Phi, psi and omega in degrees: 000144180293149178273359180266158175223100179242248182287123182295345179275345186233346188231139176273170183228140176251110178301332181295334181290333182231027183281091183232071182300326177289146181291130181239342183282154178296155176294156174275113181285345181081175182219161169299148180296123181251096185293329177298318178295314182298309184288342176281349180286126180233168178216117177274096190301314182296319179293320179297316181293323177296315180298316181294321181293333183282339191292311182301323182287327184278332185250084179243121181242149186229162169054232186297326179296318179297317180299320180296316179296322180292323176296321175298318180300321180302318182291348182252012180271130163272095183292122199234139164224118182224062182245151179294340180256022175301141176231165178301321181295320179297317180294322178297320177295320178298318179293324176298321178291324178296323179290327181222074186288335181241134182305136181306323180297322177293316179298319178299317180295334179265004182057042182247148171281164179301145176231167175229171172283171184287326182192172169240131185244125185218172169286163182306317185299340184256006182298310183301319179298314181294317179300317180295319182289337181258008181302137181090000177245174173260015182279118180282154172263128175253140179238134172283147190209185176059050178070031179308136003264345187279330180068034185247010175282162182303143184306315179301325179290322179295320178293318178297325179297317176301310183300320179291324179292320177296317179297329181281350176118005178290129179268345179222141180238124177262103183264157173248136180278165172278109184299330183300329179296321179289313185294332178265359180071024180270077186290330177295319179295319178296317179299313182296319178297313181296321176299319179296318178295317179300317179295322180291337182287340182059237181277349180287140177285148185241131174252125180266115178272118183274343185052058190300333179293348182246012184263354170092325182200159177293329176297319176297322178299314180299315183290319178297323178300312181297316182298316180295322177293318177300328182275359172112009178297134177275332175227152163243141190230142186292309200210164172276342188089355182256352180282165179290331175236125183248226183295133173225161179293319177300315177299318180298318180299318179297313182293320180295320179289331173294320176298317180296319178298316180297318179294318180299324183274332189240339186078009182259126180271126176250140180277164180228138180223103169281139184216143177093117174085000178264099187233354183247143181301321181296327177292322178300318179296320179299316180294320177297319179296321178297316179299316182296316183290322186271327187237340178099174187300328184300333181273012177258024179243155187293345176280353179229355179212132176220148166261130169271106190204159173234313183271350181301317182300322179303311183290323178298316181294324176297319180294322178294321178294323177295321178299321183281316189255341185086000181235147173270135178267162178294143182300328183293344180286350183235033183300146182251354183211000000 
């Protein structure tokens, strides 16, 4: 497979060429809050929805090209378990899958070297277990924090939660913003909160979860994205996965264009993470194609793009097995937890 990734309809991709699960991009230092920039952000909902609706039909890849894109998607997965019944054993199994997400026989058939997922994402209580299970790899542990998923615990407790997760070994912190700041248009409060979270993370990278399904409008999504980036977010993320509406293509387009605007003005690359409801291999390809068209090849690496997912890997491995053998295997053969 080629190590280049250009047009998904004509070129294959080698995940080994860009397999960088460890974070390599510089931190986002942030900017002073620019209210003119924030309030100038608008969203033409009908145009955004038309653009998003056109993408799956226009970007269809087959055979070896599809397999290459799916392998790239695997390297960008934050393999996640965020259930109330999580146990150490479940997290250990998840980490084993993160270390070897694709069966060796499949990789051999595809002439591929071993790959890993981008990260493992867990609750604070499971950080130590995950860190131990991933020892000797470059796979970071991400922890959800700040009163996840509602983000309504007292601010000092949310900051302390971040600090404890970093001390326990989390290299990435997925924080949730206070939605009320967005809904009331209190952008200074959102900026100050995000800055406090960024400061508590220390050297750990911070992903700001906007919970876009609860923000009321695409314009609010655009403005919240900009404010979080100005306050130092290294990634912006759609959802906790617990809302009634999670990652969608229209929301993704708005957030991605906010990232592009931020990069055009500052030269700082911010990562993007759609999360919740992405469970099919074909959806993963659509999101990768959207990233490529809007931001370019550099954003197709795990230091700038992640899927927040648990069952997505299962379907990708089934699709790869179908590509190699012509047959679909039972889903239980690719369990992740």
